[in-house]
DSSP file (Angstrom, degrees, kcal/mol; ACC not computed):
  #  RESIDUE AA STRUCTURE BP1 BP2  ACC     N-H-->O    O-->H-N    N-H-->O    O-->H-N    TCO  KAPPA ALPHA  PHI   PSI    X-CA   Y-CA   Z-CA
    1    1 A X              0   0    0      0, 0.0     2,-0.1     0, 0.0     0, 0.0   0.000 360.0 360.0 360.0 130.2   62.4   73.2 -248.8
    2    2 A X     >  -     0   0    0      1,-0.1     4,-2.0     4,-0.0     3,-0.2  -0.341 360.0-105.3 -83.6 165.7   59.7   72.6 -251.4
    3    3 A X  H  > S+     0   0    0      1,-0.2     4,-2.2     2,-0.2     5,-0.2   0.870 119.8  52.8 -59.1 -40.5   58.1   69.3 -252.2
    4    4 A X  H  > S+     0   0    0      1,-0.2     4,-2.0     2,-0.2    -1,-0.2   0.889 108.6  50.4 -63.7 -38.8   60.1   69.0 -255.5
    5    5 A X  H  > S+     0   0    0      2,-0.2     4,-1.4     1,-0.2    -1,-0.2   0.873 109.3  51.2 -67.6 -36.3   63.4   69.5 -253.7
    6    6 A X  H  X S+     0   0    0     -4,-2.0     4,-1.3     1,-0.2    -2,-0.2   0.904 110.5  48.4 -66.0 -41.3   62.5   66.8 -251.2
    7    7 A X  H  X S+     0   0    0     -4,-2.2     4,-1.1     1,-0.2    -2,-0.2   0.864 106.5  57.5 -66.7 -35.1   61.6   64.4 -253.9
    8    8 A X  H  X S+     0   0    0     -4,-2.0     4,-0.6     1,-0.2     3,-0.3   0.848 101.9  56.1 -64.4 -33.2   64.9   65.2 -255.7
    9    9 A X  H >< S+     0   0    0     -4,-1.4     3,-0.9     1,-0.2    -1,-0.2   0.897 104.1  53.0 -64.3 -39.5   66.8   64.2 -252.5
   10   10 A X  H 3< S+     0   0    0     -4,-1.3    -1,-0.2     1,-0.2    -2,-0.2   0.762 106.0  54.6 -67.3 -24.1   65.1   60.8 -252.6
   11   11 A X  H 3< S+     0   0    0     -4,-1.1    -1,-0.2    -3,-0.3    -2,-0.2   0.600  89.5  97.6 -86.1 -11.8   66.3   60.3 -256.2
   12   12 A X  S << S-     0   0    0     -3,-0.9     2,-0.1    -4,-0.6    -3,-0.0  -0.364  77.2-111.9 -77.1 157.4   70.0   61.0 -255.4
   13   13 A X     >  -     0   0    0      1,-0.1     4,-2.3    -2,-0.1     5,-0.2  -0.317  29.5-104.8 -80.9 169.9   72.5   58.2 -254.9
   14   14 A X  H  > S+     0   0    0      1,-0.2     4,-2.3     2,-0.2     5,-0.2   0.894 121.5  51.5 -63.1 -40.4   74.1   57.5 -251.5
   15   15 A X  H  > S+     0   0    0      2,-0.2     4,-2.1     1,-0.2    -1,-0.2   0.920 110.2  48.4 -64.2 -43.8   77.4   59.0 -252.7
   16   16 A X  H  > S+     0   0    0      1,-0.2     4,-2.3     2,-0.2    -1,-0.2   0.896 111.5  50.6 -63.3 -39.6   75.6   62.2 -253.8
   17   17 A X  H  X S+     0   0    0     -4,-2.3     4,-2.4     2,-0.2    -1,-0.2   0.883 108.5  51.8 -66.2 -38.3   73.8   62.4 -250.5
   18   18 A X  H  X S+     0   0    0     -4,-2.3     4,-1.9     2,-0.2    -1,-0.2   0.892 110.6  48.2 -65.9 -38.8   77.0   62.0 -248.6
   19   19 A X  H  X S+     0   0    0     -4,-2.1     4,-2.0     2,-0.2    -2,-0.2   0.916 112.5  48.5 -65.5 -42.6   78.6   64.8 -250.6
   20   20 A X  H  X S+     0   0    0     -4,-2.3     4,-2.6     1,-0.2    -2,-0.2   0.875 107.9  56.0 -64.4 -37.4   75.6   67.0 -250.0
   21   21 A X  H  X S+     0   0    0     -4,-2.4     4,-2.3     1,-0.2    -1,-0.2   0.920 107.6  48.0 -60.2 -45.8   75.7   66.1 -246.3
   22   22 A X  H  X S+     0   0    0     -4,-1.9     4,-2.2     2,-0.2    -1,-0.2   0.904 111.7  50.2 -62.5 -41.8   79.3   67.4 -246.0
   23   23 A X  H  X S+     0   0    0     -4,-2.0     4,-2.4     1,-0.2    -2,-0.2   0.920 111.6  47.1 -63.0 -44.5   78.4   70.6 -247.9
   24   24 A X  H  X S+     0   0    0     -4,-2.6     4,-2.4     1,-0.2    -1,-0.2   0.878 110.5  53.0 -67.4 -37.2   75.4   71.3 -245.6
   25   25 A X  H  X S+     0   0    0     -4,-2.3     4,-2.1    -5,-0.2    -1,-0.2   0.917 110.8  46.7 -63.2 -43.0   77.5   70.6 -242.5
   26   26 A X  H  X S+     0   0    0     -4,-2.2     4,-2.2     1,-0.2    -2,-0.2   0.912 112.7  49.8 -64.1 -42.5   80.2   73.1 -243.6
   27   27 A X  H  X S+     0   0    0     -4,-2.4     4,-2.3     1,-0.2    -2,-0.2   0.877 109.1  52.5 -64.5 -37.4   77.5   75.7 -244.5
   28   28 A X  H  X S+     0   0    0     -4,-2.4     4,-2.5     2,-0.2    -1,-0.2   0.904 108.0  50.6 -65.2 -41.8   75.9   75.2 -241.1
   29   29 A X  H  X S+     0   0    0     -4,-2.1     4,-2.3     1,-0.2    -2,-0.2   0.929 112.0  47.5 -61.1 -44.9   79.2   75.7 -239.3
   30   30 A X  H  X S+     0   0    0     -4,-2.2     4,-2.3     1,-0.2    -2,-0.2   0.896 111.8  50.3 -64.0 -39.5   79.8   78.9 -241.2
   31   31 A X  H  X S+     0   0    0     -4,-2.3     4,-2.3     2,-0.2    -1,-0.2   0.892 109.9  50.2 -66.9 -39.2   76.3   80.1 -240.5
   32   32 A X  H  X S+     0   0    0     -4,-2.5     4,-2.2     2,-0.2    -2,-0.2   0.906 111.0  49.0 -65.8 -40.7   76.6   79.5 -236.8
   33   33 A X  H  X S+     0   0    0     -4,-2.3     4,-1.4     1,-0.2    -2,-0.2   0.919 112.6  47.8 -63.3 -42.7   79.9   81.4 -236.7
   34   34 A X  H  <>S+     0   0    0     -4,-2.3     5,-3.1     1,-0.2     6,-1.0   0.863 109.7  54.1 -65.4 -35.8   78.3   84.3 -238.6
   35   35 A X  H ><5S+     0   0    0     -4,-2.3     3,-1.2     1,-0.2    -2,-0.2   0.922 109.6  46.3 -64.6 -44.0   75.4   84.2 -236.2
   36   36 A X  H 3<5S+     0   0    0     -4,-2.2    -1,-0.2     1,-0.3    -2,-0.2   0.749 111.8  51.4 -72.3 -22.0   77.6   84.5 -233.1
   37   37 A X  T 3<5S-     0   0    0     -4,-1.4    -1,-0.3    -5,-0.2    -2,-0.2   0.343 113.5-120.2 -92.0   5.9   79.6   87.3 -234.7
   38   38 A X  T < 5S+     0   0    0     -3,-1.2    -3,-0.2    -4,-0.1    -2,-0.1   0.822  84.6 113.8  58.0  35.1   76.3   89.1 -235.5
   39   39 A X      < +     0   0    0     -5,-3.1     2,-0.7    -6,-0.1    -4,-0.2   0.396  42.9  99.9-110.9  -0.9   77.0   89.1 -239.2
   40   40 A X        -     0   0    0     -6,-1.0     3,-0.2     1,-0.2    -2,-0.0  -0.785  47.6-174.6 -91.7 116.8   74.2   86.7 -240.2
   41   41 A X  S    S+     0   0    0     -2,-0.7     2,-1.0     1,-0.2    -1,-0.2   0.893  77.5  52.4 -77.1 -40.7   71.3   88.7 -241.6
   42   42 A X    >   -     0   0    0      1,-0.2     3,-1.7     2,-0.0     4,-0.3  -0.790  65.3-178.8-100.3  94.4   68.9   85.8 -242.0
   43   43 A X  T >> S+     0   0    0     -2,-1.0     3,-0.7     1,-0.3     4,-0.5   0.693  76.5  67.2 -69.6 -17.7   68.8   84.1 -238.6
   44   44 A X  H 3> S+     0   0    0      1,-0.2     4,-2.5     2,-0.2    -1,-0.3   0.562  78.3  84.9 -78.0  -6.4   66.4   81.4 -239.8
   45   45 A X  H <> S+     0   0    0     -3,-1.7     4,-2.6     1,-0.2    -1,-0.2   0.887  86.4  52.9 -62.1 -38.8   69.2   80.1 -242.1
   46   46 A X  H <> S+     0   0    0     -3,-0.7     4,-2.2    -4,-0.3    -1,-0.2   0.925 109.7  48.7 -62.5 -44.1   70.6   78.0 -239.2
   47   47 A X  H  X S+     0   0    0     -4,-0.5     4,-2.0     1,-0.2    -2,-0.2   0.926 112.6  47.5 -61.1 -46.5   67.2   76.5 -238.5
   48   48 A X  H  X S+     0   0    0     -4,-2.5     4,-2.5     1,-0.2    -2,-0.2   0.898 111.2  50.9 -64.3 -40.8   66.7   75.7 -242.2
   49   49 A X  H  X S+     0   0    0     -4,-2.6     4,-2.5     1,-0.2    -1,-0.2   0.898 108.9  51.5 -64.5 -40.0   70.2   74.1 -242.5
   50   50 A X  H  X S+     0   0    0     -4,-2.2     4,-2.1     2,-0.2    -1,-0.2   0.906 111.2  47.8 -63.2 -40.6   69.6   72.0 -239.5
   51   51 A X  H  X S+     0   0    0     -4,-2.0     4,-2.3     2,-0.2    -2,-0.2   0.912 112.1  48.9 -66.6 -42.1   66.3   70.7 -240.9
   52   52 A X  H  X S+     0   0    0     -4,-2.5     4,-2.5     1,-0.2    -2,-0.2   0.896 109.5  52.9 -63.7 -39.6   67.9   70.0 -244.3
   53   53 A X  H  X S+     0   0    0     -4,-2.5     4,-2.4     1,-0.2    -1,-0.2   0.917 109.5  48.5 -60.9 -43.9   70.7   68.2 -242.5
   54   54 A X  H  X S+     0   0    0     -4,-2.1     4,-2.3     2,-0.2    -2,-0.2   0.893 110.1  52.3 -64.5 -39.8   68.2   66.0 -240.7
   55   55 A X  H  X S+     0   0    0     -4,-2.3     4,-2.4     2,-0.2    -2,-0.2   0.933 110.5  47.3 -61.0 -46.1   66.4   65.3 -244.0
   56   56 A X  H  X S+     0   0    0     -4,-2.5     4,-2.4     1,-0.2    -2,-0.2   0.919 112.3  49.2 -63.5 -44.0   69.6   64.1 -245.7
   57   57 A X  H  X S+     0   0    0     -4,-2.4     4,-2.1     1,-0.2    -1,-0.2   0.887 110.8  51.1 -63.0 -38.8   70.6   61.9 -242.8
   58   58 A X  H  X S+     0   0    0     -4,-2.3     4,-2.3     2,-0.2    -2,-0.2   0.922 110.8  47.3 -64.4 -44.7   67.1   60.4 -242.7
   59   59 A X  H  X S+     0   0    0     -4,-2.4     4,-2.6     1,-0.2    -2,-0.2   0.895 110.8  52.4 -65.1 -39.9   67.2   59.6 -246.4
   60   60 A X  H  X S+     0   0    0     -4,-2.4     4,-2.5     1,-0.2    -1,-0.2   0.905 109.3  49.8 -61.7 -41.1   70.7   58.1 -246.1
   61   61 A X  H  X S+     0   0    0     -4,-2.1     4,-2.2     2,-0.2    -2,-0.2   0.915 111.0  49.1 -63.2 -43.4   69.5   55.9 -243.3
   62   62 A X  H  X S+     0   0    0     -4,-2.3     4,-2.1     1,-0.2    -2,-0.2   0.929 112.6  47.4 -61.9 -46.1   66.5   54.7 -245.3
   63   63 A X  H  X S+     0   0    0     -4,-2.6     4,-2.1     1,-0.2    -2,-0.2   0.891 111.2  51.1 -65.4 -39.0   68.7   53.9 -248.3
   64   64 A X  H  X S+     0   0    0     -4,-2.5     4,-2.3     1,-0.2    -1,-0.2   0.885 109.7  50.2 -66.0 -37.8   71.3   52.1 -246.2
   65   65 A X  H  X S+     0   0    0     -4,-2.2     4,-2.3     2,-0.2    -1,-0.2   0.884 108.7  52.6 -66.3 -37.9   68.6   49.9 -244.6
   66   66 A X  H  X S+     0   0    0     -4,-2.1     4,-2.1     2,-0.2    -2,-0.2   0.915 110.4  47.6 -63.2 -42.2   67.2   49.1 -248.1
   67   67 A X  H  X S+     0   0    0     -4,-2.1     4,-2.2     1,-0.2    -2,-0.2   0.915 111.1  51.2 -65.1 -42.7   70.7   48.0 -249.2
   68   68 A X  H  X S+     0   0    0     -4,-2.3     4,-2.0     1,-0.2    -2,-0.2   0.895 109.9  49.7 -61.5 -40.4   71.1   45.9 -246.1
   69   69 A X  H  X S+     0   0    0     -4,-2.3     4,-1.7     1,-0.2    -1,-0.2   0.892 109.8  51.0 -66.7 -38.6   67.8   44.2 -246.7
   70   70 A X  H  X S+     0   0    0     -4,-2.1     4,-1.0     1,-0.2    -1,-0.2   0.896 110.9  48.8 -64.6 -39.6   68.7   43.4 -250.3
   71   71 A X  H  < S+     0   0    0     -4,-2.2    -1,-0.2     1,-0.2    -2,-0.2   0.864 110.0  51.3 -68.5 -35.8   72.0   41.9 -249.2
   72   72 A X  H  < S+     0   0    0     -4,-2.0    -1,-0.2     1,-0.2    -2,-0.2   0.829 106.3  55.0 -70.2 -31.7   70.3   39.8 -246.5
   73   73 A X  H  <        0   0    0     -4,-1.7    -1,-0.2     1,-0.2    -2,-0.2   0.769 360.0 360.0 -72.8 -25.3   67.8   38.4 -249.0
   74   74 A X     <        0   0    0     -4,-1.0    -1,-0.2    -3,-0.2    -2,-0.2   0.476 360.0 360.0 -81.6 360.0   70.6   37.2 -251.3
């Protein structure tokens, strides 16, 4: 994932990130099934999807903490 793509993730809303999270999870499941069936040509795809999944979850956690702090301040 390039730097611009990482920054684009930070600019997305929580709802958009949750939708993206679901998509990446589905894609990861499909890639793992293809890997075990020896039909996956690019074996590093599973690794990249796992990293992207972790990035999305991290950004979601950060955004949720920011919202919680804003609510506590009010």
